[in-house]
C-alpha positions in Angstrom: -11.5 3.6 -13.3 -10.7 0.1 -14.4 -9.8 -3.0 -12.3 -11.7 -5.8 -10.7 -13.6 -3.4 -8.3 -14.6 -0.9 -11.0 -18.1 0.4 -10.3 -17.9 -0.2 -6.5 -18.2 3.0 -4.4 -16.7 3.1 -1.0 -17.3 5.8 1.7 -14.1 5.8 3.7 -14.4 7.3 7.2 -11.1 5.9 8.3 -7.9 7.6 9.5 -4.3 6.7 10.7 -3.1 3.5 8.9 -5.2 0.3 9.2 -8.4 1.7 7.6 -6.7 3.9 5.0 -4.3 1.1 3.9 -7.3 -1.2 3.4 -9.3 1.3 1.5 -6.2 2.2 -0.6 -6.1 -1.4 -1.7 -9.7 -1.2 -2.7 -9.0 2.0 -4.6 -6.0 0.5 -6.3 -8.3 -2.3 -7.6 -10.7 0.1 -9.1 -13.2 1.1 -6.4 -14.2 4.7 -6.3 -13.1 5.5 -2.7 -14.4 8.7 -1.3 -12.4 9.6 1.8 -14.5 11.5 4.2 -12.3 13.7 6.4 -13.0 16.1 9.3 -12.2 19.7 8.8 -8.7 19.2 10.3 -8.1 16.2 8.0 -6.7 12.7 8.7 -4.1 12.9 11.5 -1.5 11.1 9.3 -1.4 14.2 7.1 0.8 15.7 9.9 3.4 12.9 9.8 6.6 14.2 8.3 8.7 14.4 6.3 6.6 16.5 4.0 6.9 19.3 1.4 3.6 21.0 2.1 1.4 21.3 5.2 -1.0 18.3 5.7 0.7 16.2 3.1 2.9 14.0 5.2 4.7 10.9 3.8 2.6 8.3 5.6 -0.6 10.0 4.4 0.7 9.9 0.8 1.6 6.2 1.0 -1.8 5.1 2.4 -4.3 7.3 0.7 -3.7 7.2 -3.1 -6.5 6.0 -5.4 -9.1 8.1 -3.4 -11.0 11.4 -3.5 -11.1 13.7 -0.5 -14.3 15.2 0.8 -14.4 17.3 4.0 -17.6 16.9 6.1 -18.0 17.8 9.7 -20.0 14.8 10.8 -20.6 16.5 14.2 -23.0 18.9 12.6 -26.6 17.9 11.7 -26.1 19.2 8.1 -22.9 17.2 7.7 -24.5 14.0 8.9 -27.3 14.5 6.4 -24.8 15.0 3.6 -23.1 11.7 4.5 -26.5 9.9 4.5 -27.2 11.3 1.1 -23.9 10.0 -0.2 -24.6 6.6 1.4 -27.7 6.2 -0.8 -25.5 5.5 -3.8 -22.6 3.8 -2.0 -21.8 0.1 -1.9 -19.6 0.2 1.2 -19.0 2.4 4.3 -15.8 1.7 6.2 -14.9 3.3 9.6 -12.3 2.7 12.2 -13.4 4.7 15.2 -15.1 2.9 18.1 -18.7 1.9 17.4 -19.7 3.9 20.5 -18.5 7.1 18.7 -20.4 6.2 15.5 -23.5 5.8 17.6 -23.0 9.3 19.1 -22.8 10.6 15.5 -26.0 8.9 14.6 -24.2 6.7 12.1 -24.9 3.2 13.2 -25.5 0.3 10.9 -29.3 0.8 11.5 -29.0 4.5 10.5 -27.0 3.6 7.3 -29.1 0.6 6.3 -32.3 2.8 6.6 -30.8 5.1 3.9 -29.5 2.1 1.8 -30.5 -1.4 2.7 -27.8 -2.9 0.4 -24.9 -1.1 2.0 -22.0 -3.1 3.4 -21.1 -1.4 6.7 -17.6 -2.4 7.9 -16.1 -1.4 11.2 -12.4 -1.8 12.1 -11.5 -1.2 15.7 -9.5 -2.6 18.6 -11.6 -5.4 20.0 -14.7 -7.6 19.5 -17.8 -5.8 20.7 -18.9 -9.0 22.5 -16.3 -8.9 25.2 -15.2 -6.7 28.1 -12.6 -4.8 26.0 -15.3 -3.6 23.6 -15.0 0.1 24.4 -11.2 0.2 24.7 -9.1 2.4 22.3 -6.4 0.6 20.4 -3.3 1.5 18.3 -0.7 -0.6 16.6 1.8 -0.7 19.5 -0.9 -1.7 21.9 -2.1 -4.6 19.7 1.4 -5.8 19.0 2.0 -5.9 22.8 -1.2 -7.8 23.5 -0.6 -10.2 20.7 2.7 -11.2 22.2 5.0 -9.8 19.6 7.5 -7.9 21.9 7.5 -11.0 24.2 8.3 -13.2 21.2 11.1 -10.8 20.2 12.7 -11.2 23.6 12.2 -15.0 23.6 14.1 -15.0 20.3 17.2 -13.4 22.0 16.7 -9.6 22.2 17.9 -8.0 25.4 14.5 -6.2 25.9 11.0 -6.6 24.4 10.6 -4.6 21.2 7.7 -3.9 18.9 8.3 -4.9 15.3 10.0 -1.8 13.6 7.0 -1.2 11.3 3.3 -0.6 11.6 2.7 -4.3 11.6 -0.7 -4.8 13.3 -2.4 -2.0 11.4 -1.2 -3.3 8.0 -1.8 -7.0 8.8 -5.4 -6.4 10.0 -5.8 -3.9 7.2 -5.4 -6.7 4.7 -8.1 -8.7 6.6 -10.3 -5.6 6.4 -10.0 -5.4 2.7 -10.7 -9.1 2.4 -13.8 -8.7 4.6 -15.1 -5.9 2.4 -14.7 -7.8 -0.9 -16.2 -11.0 0.7 -19.2 -9.0 1.9 -19.7 -7.6 -1.6 -19.6 -11.1 -3.1 -22.2 -12.2 -0.6 -24.4 -9.2 -1.5 -24.0 -10.1 -5.2 -25.3 -13.6 -4.5 -28.1 -12.7 -2.0 -28.9 -9.0 -2.6 -28.4 -8.3 1.1 -26.1 -5.8 2.7 -24.8 -6.4 6.2 -22.6 -5.2 9.1 -19.1 -6.6 9.4 -16.8 -6.1 12.4 -13.0 -6.5 12.0 -11.3 -6.3 15.4 -7.6 -5.7 15.5 -6.8 -7.8 18.6 -8.5 -10.9 17.4 -7.3 -10.4 13.9 -3.6 -10.1 14.9 -3.9 -13.1 17.2 -5.1 -15.2 14.2 -1.8 -14.6 12.6 0.5 -14.9 15.7 -1.2 -17.9 17.2 -1.3 -19.8 13.9 2.4 -20.1 14.3 3.1 -19.8 18.0 0.3 -21.7 19.7 2.6 -24.7 19.1 2.3 -27.3 21.9 -0.6 -25.4 23.5 -2.7 -26.3 20.5 -3.4 -29.7 22.2 -5.3 -30.5 25.3 -3.5 -31.5 27.4 -0.5 -29.5 26.1 2.2 -31.3 24.0 4.7 -28.7 25.0 5.0 -24.9 25.5 3.8 -22.1 23.3 6.2 -20.7 20.7 7.3 -22.2 17.4 10.9 -23.3 17.9 12.3 -22.5 14.5 11.0 -18.9 14.6 12.4 -18.3 18.1 15.9 -19.7 17.9 18.5 -17.0 18.4 20.4 -17.8 15.2 17.3 -17.4 13.0 18.6 -14.2 11.5 20.7 -12.9 8.7 24.1 -14.6 8.9 27.3 -12.6 9.1 29.7 -13.4 6.2 33.1 -11.9 5.9 31.9 -8.8 4.2 28.1 -8.5 4.9 25.1 -10.5 5.7 23.4 -13.4 3.9 19.8 -14.4 4.3 19.1 -18.1 3.6 16.7 -20.8 4.5 18.1 -24.3 4.2 14.9 -26.1 5.0 14.2 -29.4 3.2 16.3 -32.6 3.3 17.4 -31.8 -0.3 18.5 -28.4 0.7 20.7 -29.8 3.6 22.1 -32.6 1.4 23.0 -30.1 -1.3 24.5 -27.7 1.3 26.8 -30.3 2.8 27.9 -31.4 -0.7 28.6 -27.8 -1.6 30.9 -27.2 1.4 32.7 -30.5 0.9 31.2 -32.3 3.9 28.6 -34.8 2.5 29.2 -37.2 5.3 27.7 -34.8 7.8 24.2 -35.2 6.5 24.5 -39.0 6.7 26.3 -39.3 10.0 25.0 -36.4 12.2 21.6 -37.3 13.5 20.8 -33.6 14.2 20.6 -32.9 10.5 19.1 -36.1 9.2 15.4 -35.1 9.1 13.2 -32.1 9.5 11.9 -33.4 12.8 15.5 -33.8 14.1 16.5 -30.4 12.9 13.6 -28.8 14.6 14.4 -30.7 17.9 18.0 -29.4 17.7 17.2 -26.1 16.0 19.5 -23.9 18.2 22.5 -26.2 17.4 21.6 -26.4 13.7 21.3 -22.7 13.2 24.3 -22.0 15.4 26.4 -24.4 13.3 25.1 -22.6 10.1 26.0 -19.2 11.6 29.6 -20.3 12.2 30.1 -21.8 8.7 28.7 -18.8 6.9 31.2 -16.5 8.7 34.0 -18.2 6.8 33.3 -16.9 3.3 32.2 -13.7 1.5 28.7 -12.8 0.6 29.5 -13.3 -3.1 31.0 -16.7 -2.5 27.9 -17.8 -0.6 25.4 -16.5 -3.1 27.3 -18.3 -5.9 27.4 -21.5 -3.9 23.8 -21.4 -2.9 22.8 -20.6 -6.4 24.6 -23.7 -7.7 23.1 -25.8 -4.9 19.5 -24.5 -5.6 19.2 -23.2 -2.1 17.1 -20.0 -1.5 19.5 -17.1 -0.5 19.9 -13.4 -0.9 22.0 -10.6 0.4 20.5 -8.6 3.3 19.1 -5.4 1.9 18.8 -1.9 3.3 16.0 0.3 2.1 18.4 2.0 -0.2 19.3 -1.5 -1.6 15.6 -2.1 -2.2 15.3 1.1 -4.1 18.2 0.1 -6.4 17.2 -3.5 -6.9 17.5 -4.7 -10.5 14.5 -6.9 -10.5 12.2 -4.1 -9.2 13.7 -1.8 -11.8 13.0 -4.3 -14.6 9.3 -4.7 -13.7 8.8 -1.0 -13.1 7.9 -1.4 -9.4 9.0 2.2 -8.5 7.6 4.8 -10.8 8.1 8.6 -10.7 4.8 10.4 -10.6 3.9 14.1 -10.7 1.7 15.0 -7.8 -0.3 18.3 -8.4 0.9 19.8 -5.1 3.9 17.7 -4.0 5.9 17.6 -7.2 7.8 14.4 -8.2 7.1 11.5 -5.8 7.9 7.8 -5.9 4.8 5.7 -6.6 4.8 1.9 -5.7 3.2 -0.3 -8.4 0.1 -2.3 -7.5 1.9 -5.5 -6.5 -0.6 -8.0 -8.2 -0.7 -8.7 -11.9 -3.9 -9.6 -13.8 -4.6 -11.2 -17.2 -7.9 -9.4 -17.3 -9.4 -6.4 -15.4 -5.9 -4.9 -14.8 -6.1 -1.9 -12.4 -5.4 1.6 -13.7 -2.3 3.5 -12.6 -3.3 4.7 -9.1 -4.5 8.3 -8.8 -2.6 10.6 -6.5 -3.3 11.0 -2.8 -5.8 13.9 -2.6 -5.3 17.3 -0.9 -7.6 17.9 1.9 -11.1 18.5 0.5 -9.8 18.4 -3.0 -12.9 16.6 -4.3 -15.7 18.0 -2.1 -17.5 20.0 -4.7 -17.4 17.4 -7.5 -18.6 14.6 -5.3 -21.5 16.7 -3.9 -22.5 17.9 -7.3 -22.6 14.3 -8.6 -24.8 13.5 -5.6 -27.3 16.1 -6.8 -26.4 19.2 -4.8 -26.6 22.5 -6.5 -23.7 25.0 -6.3 -26.0 27.2 -4.1 -26.7 24.3 -1.8 -22.9 23.5 -1.6 -22.1 27.2 -0.8 -24.7 27.1 2.0 -23.2 24.0 3.5 -19.7 25.6 3.3 -21.1 28.7 5.0 -22.6 26.5 7.8 -19.3 24.7 8.3 -20.8 21.4 7.4 -18.5 20.8 4.4 -15.2 22.3 3.2 -13.6 22.6 -0.2 -9.8 22.5 -1.0 
């Protein structure tokens, strides 16, 4: 493997989306990620559509750049196998509740006894210092507690709705990957491993409240919570004559150019609602409502040409099929056809960062369940006879 994390070994005990997404990023950047799965496999293997059993699409898109090893951690022999693998690992990541890790005998104290330099990272619902510590958590629950469905309704939806994507898992997954790399950097400087907790609730709030604390930032408050520009009902793709246009007319220069382009330069000078960023924010519903009405008078092509000439950010609203056919993404090779050993031809997304040095390799395919059990155990010093005995006991399982 090449990439900025080449040489780093990660034991990945995570499942579903948040943890696997984070460890996939580490693998994409060159880490040797060993995905430790129970005998039944990661539950996301069952999420269709799929071509073959236990190879669902969500599993495939969050578990590339890894090797799969099946260990039954509920068995004594399986636990000992994991502790053996941990001796040569740099990082262990898990996303079950810490109470469950304690029942398995896999606490930070257990792992650091096997390897004092290990970085032990837990991702779970809530900080372990508060009354929610033992609660389970999933993406929908954390979205709801972070106020996202409430914000959607405040922005004009008839009913509260979750964001139509696995938003909390992926957002906090990014924070999880950052925590791992930061802890590795600390260890490089100090020689010390450590335990790191990455709670979903608090992590998602750091994103939401950075925008929507608004007037409640101050004591006493200088207004209500909720960032006005994000919540106005007309902050949305604007309907043109033949489709939808996405644009952000934001700065004074943008607005001056916009009014010049539509032949109304005097509006910027004479209408106080548009004259400054502060005034526009104060009258944001009227400003965006006005824009919505104007854009409905021309075609999408006319608006894109006009916005391009005026140097105003704009684009046509895409469907997923539009994304797949985008000329820019085609030019940079963002979508690549890859031959998976069991799933045939699949679409692979490129690593989205670009490096002048330490460029990551092409990601390896998402592994079949237990595909790499034997090779990983052999590399850890187990003989074939010892591996066969572990398989016979049900402690490990091959492909």
